[in-house]
C-alpha positions as CSV (number, residue, x, y, z in Angstrom):
1,X,-4.6,-22.6,-27.2
2,X,-7.7,-24.3,-26.1
3,X,-10.3,-22.0,-24.6
4,X,-11.7,-23.1,-21.2
5,X,-15.2,-24.8,-21.2
6,X,-17.6,-24.8,-18.6
7,X,-16.0,-27.5,-16.8
8,X,-12.9,-25.3,-16.2
9,X,-14.5,-22.8,-14.0
10,X,-13.9,-24.4,-10.8
11,X,-10.4,-25.3,-11.6
12,X,-7.9,-23.8,-9.4
13,X,-4.4,-22.9,-10.9
14,X,-1.7,-25.4,-10.6
15,X,2.0,-25.1,-10.0
16,X,3.7,-21.9,-8.8
17,X,3.8,-18.7,-10.1
18,X,5.6,-16.9,-7.3
19,X,7.7,-19.0,-5.2
20,X,8.5,-22.7,-5.0
21,X,5.9,-24.8,-3.2
22,X,3.4,-22.0,-2.9
23,X,0.2,-21.9,-4.7
24,X,-0.4,-19.8,-8.0
25,X,-1.0,-16.3,-7.3
26,X,-3.3,-14.6,-9.6
27,X,-3.6,-10.6,-9.6
28,X,-6.4,-9.2,-7.9
29,X,-7.9,-12.7,-6.9
30,X,-10.0,-13.3,-3.7
31,X,-8.0,-13.6,-0.3
32,X,-8.3,-17.4,-0.3
33,X,-6.6,-17.5,-3.8
34,X,-3.7,-15.4,-2.8
35,X,-2.4,-15.2,0.6
36,X,1.2,-13.6,0.5
37,X,2.2,-10.0,0.7
38,X,0.4,-7.3,2.5
39,X,0.1,-3.4,1.7
40,X,1.6,-1.1,4.2
41,X,0.9,2.5,5.0
42,X,3.6,4.6,3.0
43,X,6.5,5.4,5.3
44,X,10.3,5.2,5.4
45,X,12.3,2.0,4.6
46,X,14.5,0.7,7.2
47,X,17.2,3.0,5.8
48,X,14.3,5.7,6.1
49,X,14.4,6.7,2.4
50,X,11.5,4.6,1.1
51,X,9.1,7.2,-0.5
52,X,6.4,8.6,2.0
53,X,3.7,1.3,-3.1
54,X,5.6,-6.0,-26.0
55,X,3.8,-8.4,-26.1
56,X,3.6,-9.9,-29.7
57,X,0.3,-9.8,-31.4
58,X,-1.7,-11.6,-34.1
59,X,-5.1,-11.3,-35.7
60,X,-5.5,-14.9,-34.4
61,X,-5.8,-14.5,-30.6
62,X,-6.0,-18.1,-30.0
63,X,-2.7,-19.1,-32.0
64,X,0.1,-20.2,-29.6
65,X,3.5,-21.6,-29.7
66,X,4.3,-25.0,-28.0
67,X,8.0,-24.9,-28.5
68,X,9.7,-25.1,-25.0
69,X,11.9,-22.3,-25.9
70,X,8.8,-20.1,-26.2
71,X,7.1,-20.9,-23.0
72,X,7.1,-18.5,-20.3
73,X,8.4,-19.5,-16.8
74,X,6.0,-19.1,-13.7
75,X,7.3,-15.7,-12.8
76,X,6.7,-14.3,-16.6
77,X,3.2,-15.6,-16.4
78,X,2.6,-14.0,-13.2
79,X,3.9,-10.5,-14.3
80,X,1.9,-11.2,-17.6
81,X,-1.3,-11.7,-15.7
82,X,-0.7,-8.9,-13.4
83,X,0.2,-6.1,-16.2
84,X,-3.1,-7.3,-18.1
85,X,-5.8,-7.6,-15.4
86,X,-6.5,-4.0,-15.1
87,X,-6.2,-3.6,-18.9
88,X,-8.8,-6.4,-19.4
89,X,-11.2,-5.0,-16.7
90,X,-10.9,-1.7,-18.1
91,X,-11.9,-3.2,-21.5
92,X,-15.0,-5.1,-20.2
93,X,-16.2,-2.0,-18.1
94,X,-16.0,0.0,-21.2
95,X,-17.8,-2.5,-23.4
96,X,-20.3,-3.4,-21.2
97,X,-20.7,-1.0,-18.1
98,X,-21.0,-3.4,-15.6
99,X,-18.4,-3.3,-13.0
100,X,-19.1,-5.9,-10.4
101,X,-19.9,-8.7,-13.1
102,X,-17.0,-7.6,-15.3
103,X,-14.7,-8.0,-12.4
104,X,-15.9,-11.6,-11.5
105,X,-15.5,-12.6,-15.2
106,X,-11.9,-11.1,-15.1
107,X,-11.2,-13.2,-12.2
108,X,-12.3,-16.4,-13.9
109,X,-10.4,-15.5,-16.9
110,X,-7.2,-15.1,-15.0
111,X,-7.6,-18.3,-13.0
112,X,-8.2,-20.1,-16.3
113,X,-4.9,-18.6,-17.8
114,X,-2.9,-19.3,-14.8
115,X,-4.1,-23.1,-15.1
116,X,-3.6,-23.7,-18.7
117,X,-0.7,-21.3,-19.8
118,X,1.9,-23.2,-17.8
119,X,1.0,-26.3,-19.3
120,X,-0.2,-25.3,-23.1
121,X,1.8,-22.1,-23.5
122,X,1.2,-18.4,-23.4
123,X,-1.1,-17.1,-26.5
124,X,0.8,-14.8,-28.9
125,X,-1.9,-12.3,-27.8
126,X,-2.2,-12.7,-24.1
127,X,-4.4,-9.5,-23.5
128,X,-6.6,-10.6,-26.6
129,X,-7.3,-14.1,-25.0
130,X,-8.0,-12.8,-21.8
131,X,-10.6,-10.3,-23.1
132,X,-12.2,-13.0,-25.3
133,X,-12.3,-15.6,-22.4
134,X,-13.8,-12.8,-19.9
135,X,-16.2,-11.5,-22.4
136,X,-17.7,-14.9,-22.9
137,X,-17.8,-15.5,-19.2
138,X,-19.5,-12.5,-18.7
139,X,-22.2,-12.8,-21.6
140,X,-22.7,-16.5,-20.1
141,X,-23.8,-15.0,-17.0
142,X,-25.9,-12.4,-18.5
143,X,-27.8,-14.9,-20.4
144,X,-28.4,-17.1,-17.5
145,X,-30.0,-14.3,-15.4
146,X,-33.5,-13.9,-16.4
147,X,-33.7,-10.6,-14.9
148,X,-30.8,-9.4,-17.1
149,X,-32.2,-10.4,-20.2
150,X,-33.0,-6.9,-21.7
151,X,-29.5,-5.7,-20.5
152,X,-27.9,-8.7,-22.4
153,X,-29.9,-7.6,-25.5
154,X,-28.6,-4.0,-25.3
155,X,-25.0,-5.3,-25.0
156,X,-25.4,-7.6,-28.0
157,X,-26.8,-4.8,-30.0
158,X,-23.8,-2.4,-29.3
159,X,-21.0,-5.1,-29.6
160,X,-19.5,-5.7,-33.0
161,X,-19.7,-9.2,-34.0
162,X,-15.8,-9.5,-34.2
163,X,-15.2,-7.5,-31.0
164,X,-13.8,-10.4,-29.1
165,X,-10.7,-10.6,-31.0
166,X,-9.9,-6.8,-31.3
167,X,-6.0,-6.3,-31.0
168,X,-4.4,-4.6,-28.0
169,X,-4.4,-0.7,-27.9
170,X,-2.9,1.1,-30.8
171,X,-2.1,-2.0,-32.7
172,X,-5.3,-2.3,-34.8
173,X,-5.6,-1.6,-38.7
174,X,-6.0,1.8,-39.9
175,X,-9.6,2.9,-39.7
176,X,-10.7,0.6,-36.9
177,X,-10.0,3.0,-33.9
178,X,-13.3,2.0,-32.4
179,X,-12.2,-1.5,-31.8
180,X,-8.6,-0.8,-31.0
181,X,-8.3,2.2,-28.6
182,X,-5.3,4.3,-29.0
183,X,-4.6,4.1,-25.3
184,X,-4.4,1.8,-22.4
185,X,-7.9,1.3,-20.9
186,X,-6.0,1.0,-17.5
187,X,-5.6,5.0,-17.1
188,X,-9.3,5.6,-17.7
189,X,-10.1,2.9,-15.3
190,X,-7.9,4.7,-12.8
191,X,-9.7,7.9,-13.2
192,X,-13.1,6.0,-13.1
193,X,-12.1,4.6,-9.6
194,X,-11.4,8.0,-8.6
195,X,-14.8,9.4,-9.3
196,X,-15.8,12.5,-7.4
197,X,-18.8,10.9,-6.2
198,X,-16.7,8.6,-3.9
199,X,-15.1,9.7,-0.7
200,X,-11.2,9.6,-0.9
201,X,-11.0,6.5,1.3
202,X,-13.4,4.6,-1.3
203,X,-11.5,6.1,-4.1
204,X,-8.3,4.7,-3.0
205,X,-9.7,1.4,-1.8
206,X,-11.5,0.8,-5.2
207,X,-8.5,1.7,-7.2
208,X,-6.2,-0.8,-5.0
209,X,-8.7,-3.2,-5.8
210,X,-9.4,-3.0,-9.5
211,X,-6.1,-1.4,-10.8
212,X,-3.6,-2.4,-8.1
213,X,-4.8,-6.0,-8.1
214,X,-4.7,-6.2,-4.2
215,X,-7.0,-8.3,-2.3
216,X,-9.6,-6.9,0.1
217,X,-7.8,-8.2,2.9
218,X,-4.5,-6.5,2.1
219,X,-6.4,-3.3,1.6
220,X,-8.1,-3.7,4.9
221,X,-4.7,-4.1,6.6
222,X,-3.4,-0.9,4.9
223,X,-6.3,1.1,6.3
224,X,-6.2,-0.9,9.8
225,X,-10.0,-1.9,9.4
226,X,-11.6,-5.2,9.5
227,X,-11.8,-7.1,6.3
228,X,-15.6,-7.1,6.2
229,X,-15.8,-3.4,6.6
230,X,-13.5,-3.1,3.7
231,X,-15.6,-5.2,1.6
232,X,-18.6,-3.3,2.2
233,X,-16.7,0.0,1.5
234,X,-15.6,-1.5,-2.1
235,X,-19.0,-2.9,-2.6
236,X,-20.4,0.6,-2.1
237,X,-17.9,2.3,-4.4
238,X,-18.7,0.1,-7.1
239,X,-22.4,0.8,-6.9
240,X,-21.7,4.4,-7.0
241,X,-19.9,4.2,-10.1
242,X,-22.2,1.8,-11.8
243,X,-23.6,3.7,-14.7
244,X,-20.9,6.0,-15.0
245,X,-19.6,6.7,-18.6
246,X,-16.4,4.8,-19.3
247,X,-14.2,7.8,-20.8
248,X,-11.4,10.0,-19.8
249,X,-12.7,12.8,-17.6
250,X,-12.9,16.3,-19.0
251,X,-9.9,18.7,-17.8
252,X,-12.1,20.2,-14.8
253,X,-13.2,16.9,-13.7
254,X,-9.8,15.4,-14.0
255,X,-8.1,17.9,-12.0
256,X,-10.5,17.3,-9.2
257,X,-9.6,13.4,-9.3
258,X,-5.9,14.0,-9.6
259,X,-4.9,14.1,-6.0
260,X,-6.6,10.7,-5.3
261,X,-5.0,9.2,-8.4
262,X,-1.6,10.3,-7.5
263,X,-2.2,9.0,-3.7
264,X,-3.2,5.6,-5.0
265,X,-0.2,5.2,-7.5
266,X,2.0,6.4,-4.5
267,X,0.5,3.5,-2.3
268,X,1.0,0.9,-5.1
269,X,4.5,1.7,-5.6
270,X,5.3,1.7,-1.9
271,X,4.0,-1.7,-1.5
272,X,6.1,-2.8,-4.7
273,X,9.3,-1.4,-3.3
274,X,9.0,-2.8,0.2
275,X,6.2,-5.5,0.4
276,X,4.5,-5.3,3.7
277,X,4.4,-8.8,4.4
278,X,5.8,-12.1,3.1
279,X,9.3,-13.7,2.1
280,X,10.2,-10.8,-0.4
281,X,11.3,-7.5,0.1
282,X,10.6,-6.0,-3.3
283,X,7.6,-6.8,-5.5
284,X,8.8,-5.7,-9.0
285,X,5.5,-6.2,-10.6
286,X,3.8,-3.6,-8.6
287,X,6.7,-1.0,-8.5
288,X,6.8,-1.2,-12.4
289,X,3.0,-1.0,-12.7
290,X,3.0,2.2,-10.8
291,X,5.7,3.7,-12.4
292,X,4.0,2.9,-16.0
293,X,0.7,4.2,-14.8
294,X,2.5,7.4,-13.7
295,X,4.2,7.9,-16.8
296,X,0.8,7.6,-18.5
297,X,-0.6,10.1,-16.4
298,X,2.4,12.4,-17.1
299,X,1.7,12.2,-20.8
300,X,-1.6,13.4,-20.0
301,X,-0.6,16.2,-17.8
302,X,3.2,17.0,-18.8
303,X,3.3,20.2,-17.1
304,X,1.8,19.4,-13.6
305,X,4.4,19.4,-10.9
306,X,2.8,17.2,-8.7
307,X,2.9,14.4,-11.4
308,X,6.3,15.1,-12.6
309,X,7.6,15.1,-8.9
310,X,5.8,11.6,-8.0
311,X,7.4,10.2,-11.2
312,X,10.9,11.4,-10.3
313,X,10.4,10.1,-6.7
314,X,9.7,6.6,-8.0
315,X,12.2,6.6,-10.4
316,X,15.1,7.8,-8.0
317,X,13.8,5.3,-5.3
318,X,13.6,2.3,-7.7
319,X,17.1,3.0,-8.9
320,X,18.6,1.7,-5.4
321,X,16.8,-1.6,-5.7
322,X,19.8,-3.7,-7.0
323,X,21.7,-3.0,-3.9
324,X,18.9,-3.4,-1.5
325,X,19.2,-7.0,-1.0
326,X,22.2,-9.4,-0.6
327,X,22.6,-12.9,-2.2
328,X,20.1,-14.5,0.2
329,X,17.6,-11.9,-0.1
330,X,18.7,-10.1,3.2
331,X,17.8,-6.6,3.5
332,X,21.0,-4.1,3.3
333,X,20.1,-0.6,4.8
334,X,21.0,2.6,2.4
335,X,24.3,3.4,4.4
336,X,25.6,0.0,3.7
337,X,24.8,-0.4,0.2
338,X,27.0,-0.9,-2.7
339,X,26.3,2.4,-4.8
340,X,28.1,1.1,-7.7
341,X,25.1,-1.3,-8.2
342,X,22.8,1.7,-8.3
343,X,21.0,2.4,-11.7
344,X,22.8,5.6,-12.9
345,X,20.5,5.9,-16.0
346,X,17.4,5.9,-13.7
347,X,19.2,8.5,-11.4
348,X,20.0,10.8,-14.1
349,X,16.4,10.5,-15.4
350,X,14.9,11.0,-12.0
351,X,17.2,13.8,-10.9
352,X,16.1,15.8,-14.3
353,X,12.6,15.0,-13.5
354,X,12.8,16.4,-9.9
355,X,14.7,19.7,-11.1
356,X,11.7,20.1,-13.7
357,X,9.1,19.4,-11.0
358,X,10.4,22.2,-9.1
359,X,9.9,24.6,-12.0
360,X,6.4,23.4,-12.3
361,X,4.7,25.6,-9.8
362,X,5.1,25.7,-5.8
363,X,6.9,22.9,-4.4
364,X,4.4,20.2,-3.0
365,X,4.9,17.1,-1.0
366,X,5.9,14.8,-3.9
367,X,8.3,17.4,-5.5
368,X,10.0,17.9,-1.9
369,X,10.4,14.0,-1.5
370,X,11.8,13.8,-5.0
371,X,14.4,16.3,-4.2
372,X,15.4,14.7,-1.0
373,X,15.7,11.2,-3.1
374,X,17.9,13.1,-5.5
375,X,20.4,14.3,-2.8
376,X,20.7,10.7,-1.5
377,X,21.3,9.2,-5.0
378,X,23.7,12.1,-5.9
379,X,26.1,10.9,-2.9
380,X,28.7,8.7,-4.0
381,X,29.5,7.5,-0.4
382,X,27.1,7.5,2.4
383,X,29.4,9.9,4.3
384,X,29.0,12.3,1.2
385,X,25.3,12.8,1.7
386,X,24.0,16.4,2.1
387,X,22.2,15.8,5.4
388,X,21.9,19.7,6.1
389,X,20.1,20.2,2.9
390,X,17.9,17.0,3.4
391,X,17.0,18.3,6.9
392,X,16.0,21.7,5.3
393,X,13.6,20.0,2.9
394,X,12.1,17.8,5.5
395,X,11.4,21.0,7.7
396,X,9.4,22.4,4.5
397,X,7.7,18.9,4.0
398,X,6.6,18.3,7.8
399,X,5.0,21.8,7.6
400,X,2.9,20.8,4.5
401,X,1.7,17.4,5.5
402,X,0.7,15.7,8.7
403,X,2.2,12.3,7.7
404,X,4.0,10.7,10.6
405,X,6.3,9.1,8.1
406,X,7.6,12.5,7.0
407,X,8.2,13.6,10.7
408,X,10.1,10.2,10.9
409,X,12.2,11.0,8.1
410,X,12.9,14.5,9.6
411,X,13.9,12.9,12.9
412,X,16.5,10.8,10.9
413,X,17.9,13.9,9.3
414,X,18.1,15.7,12.6
415,X,20.1,12.7,14.2
416,X,22.6,12.9,11.2
417,X,23.1,16.6,11.6
418,X,22.8,17.4,15.3
419,X,23.4,13.6,16.6
420,X,21.7,10.5,17.8
421,X,20.4,11.9,21.1
422,X,18.6,14.9,19.2
423,X,17.2,12.5,16.9
424,X,15.7,10.3,19.9
425,X,14.1,13.4,21.3
426,X,12.0,13.8,17.9
427,X,11.5,10.1,17.7
428,X,10.0,10.0,21.2
429,X,7.7,12.9,20.4
430,X,6.4,11.0,17.5
431,X,5.2,8.1,19.7
432,X,1.6,8.9,20.0
433,X,1.1,10.1,16.3
434,X,2.5,7.0,14.8
435,X,0.4,4.6,16.8
436,X,3.2,2.4,17.6
437,X,4.3,1.5,14.0
438,X,7.2,-0.8,13.9
439,X,9.2,1.6,11.7
440,X,9.4,4.0,14.9
441,X,10.9,1.3,17.0
442,X,13.2,0.4,14.2
443,X,14.6,4.2,14.0
444,X,14.7,4.5,17.7
445,X,16.7,1.1,17.9
446,X,19.1,2.4,15.3
447,X,19.6,5.9,17.2
448,X,20.1,4.1,20.3
449,X,22.6,2.0,18.9
450,X,24.6,5.0,17.5
451,X,24.2,6.5,21.1
452,X,26.0,3.6,22.7
453,X,22.9,2.3,24.6
454,X,23.0,-1.2,23.3
455,X,20.7,-2.9,25.7
456,X,17.9,-0.4,25.0
457,X,18.7,-0.7,21.2
458,X,18.6,-4.6,21.2
459,X,15.0,-4.3,23.2
460,X,13.8,-1.9,20.3
461,X,15.0,-4.0,17.7
462,X,13.1,-7.0,19.0
463,X,10.1,-5.0,19.5
464,X,10.2,-3.7,15.8
465,X,10.8,-7.5,14.5
466,X,8.0,-8.8,16.3
467,X,5.6,-6.2,14.8
468,X,6.5,-6.3,11.1
469,X,4.9,-8.8,9.0
470,X,7.9,-8.6,6.4
471,X,10.1,-11.5,6.7
472,X,13.3,-9.9,5.4
473,X,12.7,-7.0,7.6
474,X,12.1,-9.2,10.8
475,X,15.3,-11.1,9.8
476,X,17.4,-7.9,9.5
477,X,15.9,-6.4,12.8
478,X,16.9,-9.8,14.7
479,X,20.3,-9.9,13.1
480,X,20.8,-6.4,14.4
481,X,19.6,-7.2,17.9
482,X,21.8,-10.3,18.0
483,X,25.0,-8.3,17.2
484,X,24.3,-6.3,20.5
485,X,23.6,-9.3,22.7
486,X,26.0,-9.4,25.7
């Protein structure tokens, strides 16, 4: 594998990493490098049950295989880059302590990889390759900046001569633990981004940027603010954590950050489960990364009910993914899904986790949502769903959280237990709190259709379709409206 030289810095990725005819998408790249998919506020799916977002190694990090059978396809490369991006950023921040320059260097390494790997092949140690390239880009930048000369000398003094070829976490030779950390730096980076010096909004924004790999534009849309405003917020957050020691927080400090960490993982999973915009309903890379990171947090805090509950919620929700879309990518609502396609192994795991979470202290938001998800997943047919029990759980949930999405889920449960007209009363009461979100129109349309008011239902379906940025959801909503046309 050739290493990119200075002349490669302005190269843009070739080919496609995500969809035919589209430009390569680099995890965490700036908005002009990646335009598809948007982040949404957590809420119900159109089925109203969306949650309320081994690589081989070698001592020679540059050795690659050029055999066609060993080359990853474009999707494999995109998944690989997304998985390694936060790990590489964490490694650079841990080593050098400069958040902003480290992030820029990682972006350059990702762009170089996206341009080279489809042609030259994926290195046997992708993470080591990215760390090596990003580290050299960062040190080049430090050398070129006269004002940072003393900082460069400090970095050089503290960095082992062979650090650039350090193996991935947990895979270094015995006795070299300092060069090969036993755990993924991503988790440490996650807690760093949720530093108590930051406001909750800044914690979420910085983590979605650094760990989730989302663009500033995507994060701005999620928070309903201008992109420039969000860019300033993220920049201030980076300055606030500048100089913070890159290490796992102590237990007391960790507990203060946990709520923000879990909320961020929750948002990332939601975007993965139902992409807010673009041609695809599901972003497997984000959903799997959120689950992976949540498992890492649970290993750190195995008896924390909120963590166990969130993991249960993710696993139970992701288990339905094989049945959520048809052959052409069309959305299939929960009550019409072929439940034989659901992942029963994941459902068994998620149900056991949900039960365990309820024994780990008072039931919180994540535990209650996991219990609701378990009731849906345990029903062999849609008509077997225990809606009275689900409604009871939603009653507890809405008393704990002001989230309009939880109230909307409760309205659906009311309709399933007491009839569509009763559900419409609840939906109409939420009109102000939801801010006119398209999911409110989608639920209203569904309940109006069930109540027999087809003209009003068609109008509501079209209003919802016009408001969503998700192409699969818009197609689904328009198809429902067309079925009701006179």
